[in-house]
C-alpha positions as CSV (number, residue, x, y, z in Angstrom):
1,M,-10.0,7.6,9.9
2,S,-7.3,5.2,9.5
3,V,-6.7,1.4,9.8
4,K,-4.5,-0.1,12.5
5,T,-3.0,-3.5,12.1
6,T,-0.8,-5.5,14.6
7,S,1.5,-8.4,14.2
8,A,0.4,-9.9,17.7
9,S,-3.2,-10.4,16.4
10,N,-2.2,-11.3,12.8
11,N,-4.9,-8.8,11.7
12,H,-4.9,-7.4,8.2
13,L,-7.1,-6.3,5.1
14,E,-7.5,-8.4,2.0
15,H,-9.2,-8.6,-1.2
16,A,-9.5,-11.9,-3.3
17,D,-7.5,-12.0,-6.5
18,A,-9.0,-10.0,-9.3
19,A,-7.9,-9.2,-12.8
20,L,-7.7,-5.5,-11.9
21,L,-5.3,-6.0,-9.2
22,S,-2.7,-7.6,-11.7
23,P,-1.9,-4.7,-14.0
24,T,1.2,-4.5,-16.3
25,E,2.3,-1.4,-14.6
26,I,1.4,-0.1,-11.1
27,S,1.5,2.8,-8.8
28,I,0.9,2.5,-5.0
29,S,0.1,5.5,-3.0
30,M,-0.5,5.5,0.7
31,W,-0.2,7.4,4.1
32,L,1.5,5.2,6.6
33,K,2.6,5.4,10.4
34,M,4.6,2.7,11.8
35,H,4.0,2.0,15.5
36,V,6.7,-0.6,15.6
37,I,9.8,-1.0,13.4
38,S,11.2,-4.6,14.0
39,G,11.8,-7.7,12.0
40,T,10.4,-7.9,8.5
41,Q,6.9,-6.5,7.8
42,D,5.0,-6.7,4.6
43,I,2.9,-3.5,4.3
44,L,1.1,-4.3,1.0
45,S,1.5,-7.7,-0.9
46,K,0.3,-9.5,-3.9
47,S,2.9,-12.1,-3.8
48,G,2.3,-15.7,-2.8
49,S,4.7,-18.7,-3.1
50,S,8.0,-18.7,-4.6
51,T,6.4,-19.5,-7.9
52,D,3.5,-16.8,-7.7
53,L,5.3,-13.5,-6.9
54,S,4.0,-10.1,-8.2
55,Y,4.5,-7.0,-6.2
56,T,5.2,-6.2,-2.5
57,V,6.1,-3.1,-0.3
58,R,8.2,-4.4,2.6
59,L,9.8,-2.8,5.7
60,P,12.8,-4.7,7.2
61,S,14.3,-3.9,10.6
62,T,16.5,-1.4,9.2
63,G,13.4,0.9,8.5
64,L,14.5,1.2,4.8
65,L,11.5,0.4,2.6
66,E,11.8,-2.2,-0.2
67,F,9.6,-2.3,-3.4
68,R,9.8,-5.9,-4.7
69,T,8.3,-6.8,-8.1
70,S,8.4,-9.8,-10.3
71,T,7.9,-10.3,-14.0
72,N,8.1,-14.1,-14.1
73,G,6.5,-15.2,-10.7
74,T,9.8,-16.7,-9.4
75,S,12.4,-13.9,-9.1
76,T,12.1,-10.4,-7.9
77,N,13.6,-7.1,-8.6
78,T,14.0,-4.9,-5.6
79,V,14.7,-1.1,-5.1
80,G,15.4,-0.1,-1.6
81,A,14.8,3.4,0.0
82,A,17.7,5.6,1.0
83,T,15.8,7.2,3.9
84,A,14.8,5.2,7.1
85,L,11.3,5.6,8.3
86,I,10.8,6.6,11.9
87,V,8.5,5.0,14.3
88,N,5.2,6.9,15.1
89,T,5.8,9.4,12.1
90,L,3.3,9.9,9.4
91,Y,4.6,9.5,5.9
92,H,3.1,9.8,2.4
93,L,4.6,7.0,0.4
94,A,4.5,6.2,-3.4
95,F,5.9,3.2,-5.3
96,T,5.8,3.2,-9.2
97,H,6.7,0.3,-11.5
98,S,6.8,0.7,-15.2
99,T,8.3,-1.6,-17.9
100,T,11.5,0.6,-17.8
101,S,11.9,1.9,-14.3
102,K,10.7,1.7,-10.7
103,K,10.8,4.3,-7.9
104,I,10.1,4.9,-4.4
105,Y,8.9,8.4,-3.0
106,I,8.8,9.5,0.5
107,L,6.9,12.6,1.4
108,G,6.5,13.7,-2.2
109,T,10.2,13.4,-3.0
110,E,11.9,10.7,-5.1
111,D,14.1,8.6,-2.7
112,A,15.2,5.7,-4.8
113,E,15.1,4.5,-8.3
114,G,16.0,1.1,-10.1
115,A,15.5,-0.4,-13.4
116,G,12.1,-1.7,-14.3
117,P,12.6,-5.3,-15.8
118,G,9.2,-5.3,-17.6
119,A,5.6,-6.2,-17.1
120,L,4.3,-7.4,-13.8
121,F,3.5,-11.2,-13.4
122,D,-0.1,-12.0,-13.0
123,S,-0.1,-13.5,-9.6
124,T,-3.1,-15.7,-8.6
125,V,-3.1,-14.7,-4.8
126,G,-5.2,-11.8,-3.3
127,L,-4.1,-8.4,-2.3
128,F,-3.1,-8.0,1.4
129,L,-2.5,-4.9,3.5
130,G,-0.6,-5.6,6.6
131,Q,0.5,-9.2,5.9
132,R,2.3,-11.2,3.2
133,S,-0.3,-12.7,0.9
134,D,0.5,-16.2,1.9
135,G,0.6,-15.3,5.6
136,G,3.1,-14.0,8.0
137,Q,5.3,-10.9,8.3
138,N,2.4,-9.0,9.7
139,A,2.7,-5.2,9.9
140,N,2.3,-3.0,13.0
141,C,1.1,0.3,11.3
142,F,-1.7,2.6,10.6
143,F,-2.9,2.9,7.0
144,E,-4.8,5.8,5.4
145,D,-6.0,6.7,1.9
146,V,-4.4,3.7,0.0
147,R,-4.6,3.8,-3.8
148,L,-3.5,1.8,-6.7
149,Y,-3.2,2.9,-10.3
150,N,-2.5,0.8,-13.5
151,R,0.2,3.2,-14.7
152,S,3.3,4.8,-13.4
153,L,2.5,8.0,-11.7
154,T,4.7,11.0,-12.6
155,T,6.9,12.8,-10.0
156,K,4.6,15.8,-10.3
157,E,1.5,13.7,-9.7
158,V,3.1,12.1,-6.6
159,R,4.1,15.5,-5.3
160,T,0.6,16.7,-5.8
161,I,-1.0,13.8,-4.0
162,H,1.3,14.4,-1.0
163,V,0.7,18.2,-0.9
164,A,-3.1,18.0,-1.5
165,R,-3.7,15.2,1.3
166,G,-6.7,13.8,-0.4
167,H,-7.9,16.8,-2.6
168,D,-5.9,16.2,-5.7
169,G,-8.3,14.6,-8.3
170,I,-5.7,12.4,-9.7
171,I,-7.9,9.4,-11.0
172,E,-6.6,8.5,-14.4
173,G,-5.6,4.8,-14.4
174,G,-7.1,4.4,-11.0
175,I,-7.8,0.8,-9.8
176,A,-8.9,1.4,-6.4
177,R,-9.0,3.9,-3.6
178,W,-9.5,3.1,0.1
179,T,-9.8,6.5,2.0
180,M,-10.5,4.5,5.2
181,D,-13.1,7.0,6.3
182,E,-15.6,4.6,7.7
183,G,-16.1,3.4,11.3
184,A,-15.5,4.9,14.7
185,P,-12.2,5.1,16.5
186,G,-11.4,1.9,18.3
187,S,-14.1,-0.1,16.6
188,V,-13.3,-3.5,15.0
189,I,-13.4,-3.9,11.2
190,A,-15.5,-6.9,10.2
191,G,-16.5,-7.9,6.7
192,A,-15.9,-6.0,3.5
193,T,-16.4,-2.7,5.1
194,V,-13.3,-0.9,4.0
195,K,-14.8,0.8,1.0
196,D,-13.2,1.5,-2.6
197,V,-14.5,4.9,-3.3
198,W,-13.6,4.7,-7.0
199,Q,-15.7,2.7,-9.7
200,N,-14.4,-0.8,-9.3
201,A,-16.0,-1.6,-5.8
202,L,-12.8,-3.6,-4.7
203,H,-13.7,-3.4,-1.1
204,L,-11.4,-4.7,1.5
205,T,-12.3,-7.3,4.3
206,G,-11.0,-7.0,7.7
207,I,-9.4,-10.4,9.0
208,N,-8.7,-11.0,12.7
209,S,-10.2,-7.7,13.8
210,P,-8.1,-4.7,12.7
211,T,-9.4,-1.5,14.1
212,W,-10.5,1.9,13.1
213,E,-8.4,4.8,14.3
214,E,-8.5,8.5,13.9
215,G,-6.3,9.7,11.2
216,F,-4.6,13.0,10.2
217,V,-5.4,12.8,6.4
218,S,-9.2,12.0,7.0
219,M,-9.4,14.9,9.6
220,R,-8.1,17.3,7.1
221,R,-10.6,16.1,4.4
222,R,-13.5,16.5,6.8
223,R,-12.4,20.1,7.6
224,A,-12.2,20.9,4.0
225,A,-15.5,19.6,3.0
């Protein structure tokens, strides 16, 4: 399965602030398909007001992903992708931030790199998928198999996750993994029903009725089971 969010309904997934969601270093891995590329859309965010910024994956109208991180809560360091996303196309994406570097990967290949200015700021807002943490900039997309790690994944690990499509076993430093295998296509997500399948039980709550949709990655996992 996958999760669909739309800007028209302001629907999204979220988890309240938790210490595990504010690591010093971070890697984000996800499968993503955009059904609209227009305006500014926050794909994943743990950044609030101008004094409470931490990390954000953003897609502007150019289709060129931005990975924004902050070490002081007030200013951001941004690395921008070189390759534009295409609407209705499935991508594996990864974003890594260490104290020395930050990278964007598209389909298992490094697409952009920038300097890592230091440890991430400990923002007090929650984690949001499909919307900015303080509201707005909703995303029109499908999410699947979203993961967070408290370390910077290597290029080899990112490539392995991309190729294996859910069967990689890369769990060291894992904060949370939402495979998004629950629900029936077209049904509404209500409550904390998007389960974290790793050990920390950081289950996501559906807000304003995002929906379950069939997904390519989950179908492959079921066929391989």
